[in-house]
N, C-alpha and C positions, 0 to 999 in steps of 0.2 A: 367557358366562366361562363357564368349568370347572363342573357342578353339583358333582362330589367337590370341588372347593376351595375353593366356598364353605362346604360343608358341614361339611365339617374345620376352615374356623375359623368357623363360628358355635357349633357345638358344643363348641366351647372358649369360649366366653366366659361370665363369671360373670355367673348367673340371678339370685344372692341374697348380699348379703356386710354386712358390716355392722362392720367393721376396717378400718384403714387411710385412713382420708379424712385428707388432710392441711391440719391446722390452721392453716395462713401460708397457704392461699389464701383470696383476696375474699368478700365474701359471697353477691356472685349465685354462682358457682361450687364455695362449700360445698354450696350449696342444690342441686348437681344431681349433683356430683362422687357415683360408685356407684352412683348412681339407674340402677336397669335398668326396662325397662316391658319389658312383653309384646302381641303384636299381638293383640285380640277382635275376636270376631267375636259378633252376638246372634242367639242360639239361642232359642227361643221367648223366655221370660223371664229368661232366662241370659245373661251374657254368657262366650263362652269361647275359648279359646285352642284354635285349628284346629292339631295337628302333620301339614303334609300329609307324605303319601309321598313325594311329586316333587321335598320345597325344606323341610320344616321350617317355620316357623311365624316371622312379622317379630319383630325383637329391635331397641331403641332400645336404647343402654348408655353411660354416661358414664364417662368416667376422667378425668382432669386435664389440658387443653388438648389435647381429643381427645372422641370420643365412636364408636363401629359402630353405624353402621347397615344391619338388614338385612332384605330382604324377599326370599320365595323363589326363588330361585337367584340374587341378586345382592344382592351387600354390602359395606359396604367403610368402611374408619377413616378419618375427616374431622377434622383437623387445626386445634380452634377460635381463630381472631384476637379474636374478643370475644362477650362474652355483656353482653346487659342486659338488664337486666330493668323490663319497661316499666309494669308495674303486679304485684302479688302475682302468686305464679307462673305472670307473661305473661313470655315470653322472646323475646327476638330474639336470633337465632344467628349470626354472619357466622365461616363458615368458609374456609379460604387453601388448602386443597389436598384431597389426600384418595391414600389406597394402599390397597393391599389384604390383604399379606403384612407381617408384621413387622419382615424382610430387606426392604422394597421399599424403592426412594427415591420418595418423594412426587409427585405429582403434580401443578403449581402451578394453583388454579383460585378462583373466588371463588366464593361461592355466600354467598344471606340462608335465613334458617331461620326457623318458628314453631313453637315448644312452646307449648300454654296450659293447663292445669290447667280441665276444665271443671266437674268434680265428686267428690264424696270418691272415687270410684272410677274416671274416667276421664280419657283427656291424649289432645289436640292434637295432632298434628303433622305439619306441613304445608313445602312449596316451593313454586318458583313454580309447579310443572305437577300435585302431588298430594299427597293429607290422607289423614293415617293418623289411624285410633284406634288410644289403649291404653292399657294397665292397670297400675299398681305390680307387681311381680311379687311381692311380698309378701300380692295380691289370694288368691293361690292358696294363700297357708300358713292364710289369716282364711277361705280357704272363700269368697270373692266370688264369685268365677269357677272356669270348670271347665275341665280339659285334656280335648283328646279325641285319641289315633292313629286317624286315617286310614288306615284298613286295605290295606297292602303292595296286594295284587288290584283295589282301584282305580286305581291307578296303569300297575301292569306287571301282565305275564304270570304264568301259572303259573309256569313253566320258571323267571322273575325272581326271584320271588318265596321259591321254594324255594331258589335259590342267597344271598338273603338273612338267611333265616334258619340260624341258627346248630343242629350235632346238640343233636339233646334227648336229655339225660344225668343222667338220676338218680338218686343215691346214697342209699336206705333204710338202708342200716346201717356205725356205723362201728365196728370190733373193738375190744374190751378188748385193752389192754397191762399184762403182769403185773399184773391187779385193780389197775390204778393208774387215777384220772383224768385226771394230768396230760397223756398219750400221747391220749390219746381226746377232750382236748377242744379239745386240736391240731390232730388231726384232724378235730372236729367245727367246727373256724375255717377252715381248709385250707378244707372242700368246703363252705362260706359265700362263701368267695373265688373258689373256681375254677368254684361252678357255679351255686350259688342269683342272689349279686350278678348276674351275667349276667343271665341271666332278668327278673331287677325292673330293670334297667337297660333293658330289651327295654320293658318296659311303661309303665317311667314314664322319661320323654328327658328330664326336667329330673334326673336324679340321677349325680352325682360320682362322690362314693367315699362309703367308711367315716370317722363319724368316731367310734364308740365300738363296738365286737365285745367283749362280756364273758359269759361261762359263770357259772350260778348251780346253784349243788347243791342237789336238794330231793326230796323222793318227794311227784311229781304225779298217779302212779299208782294210787296205797291200797293197794301192796304192800307200804307197811316199807322200800324199798331205794329209796337217793337214785338221781334220774335228770338228765339234763342239760337249762337251760333255756337257751338260746342269745339271749341279746338282740343287738338289733341297733341302731344309728341312725346314716341317711344323711345325706348334706350334700347340698347340691347343684352345678351344678359347676363348679367354680372357685371356688365359693363356700363361707362357712361357715357358715351359719343350717341345720339339719335341716329335712327338710324330707319325713322318713320313717322309721315305725319301728317294729320288730314281733318276734317269737319263735321260735323253731326248739324242737321239743318232742325231744328223744331220749329211751324208755323207756329203764333198764339190764336187761338182761333177763339178766346174769352173764358172759353172754359176748360181749356187743357191746352198741354203741349203736343203740338203730333210731329212725328219724324216725317220729314219728306223728300231728305235727300241726304245723301251721306256722299263727302267727296274726298280721294285717297291723290292732289297730283304727282306725278312722278319727281319732283322734286323736293327739298326739306324748305319748311318756310315761318315764320313767325303772322300773327296777325299784328296789323296795324289797326286799321280802325274800319266801321260798315259806314257806307254810306253814299245817297241816291240807290240804293234797290243793291249796294256790290260793297263785295268783299276786298277790301284795298290789303296784300300780304307783303310780305319781304324774302325772298327768294335768296336761298343760301348753296353757294355749291362751293366747290374745293377746287383751289387749283395743284396743279401734282406736284409743288413745294412744300402742299399745307401740313400741317399734323394731323391728328387727329380729330385735335378738341378744339381746334381752327381753322373753320372755310373761312376764307377772306374776301370773295365775292358775292357782290349784296346786291340786290336790283329791286323796283318795285312791280308787283302785277298786283293787276285788277282783276278778278275774278268777278265775272258780271253774271247774277241769278235772273232767272224769268220762267216766272214764276203769276200765273194770274191767283184773282183778290182769293181763292179758296186753298190756294196752294199748289196747285198744277199746273207741268209745266206746258209752259205757252211756247206757242213757235214763233 
């Protein structure tokens, strides 16, 4: 199979979702519907999703009446005929056919699969020939597993990797228009969408799109002039759950908005206010019992900034 064909499919698969579950389906399929599992490998003392440079990473994603199963360079949708829960979270799955792309006619083929939850972290998935180890995608959010991007040059030569890398373009300033923040805010947002977001997607293959993109005004450079703090929250590919959030700080020089810092905390958060040259945020965390959609642990964190009047970091 053509690798590009399968990669285009795998990266369109929903990684994390908390909506759209069909309440009318039976107990067995309800337990699996919208479940997304990521293939993991044990590295040292942790389990890691290894994003191979020649084919991505294994994914098992359940929908109503079908599931998508991908291993690097090969994947397909399988039509479920019967899902039996043999015992608690131990399933026997019978499929009646498969297809590769949504517009293709399914190929009839009967097959038996087994899916078994091993412990709080791991799942075992197997057919008559092979066995695979997976973890729930929410384990990435809860930081119970890690994600590793295999460098391009471990699979391809220098010339090929250079072709794959987008041209680097850094926009450091946004011109003020008629002393109005409105136009500057729009330009800052467009700069993020066109420049910063593609760079973030390159470093984290799970990122799908923007959930929130908001600008906040306040003095963060201690010069009594309002600056722009751009807050962004990003969702997983085709999903609903937030997987990354950050801040871009633009200093107001009077003539332009100059990007002076980008902050990506190691936790999810929302901006509450800017006061006393500090950014107040609400930190969001998951308990082990929380669903994908609804983290329950919230606390206030103050991100203090240390800039001189020129927007340079001060000691």
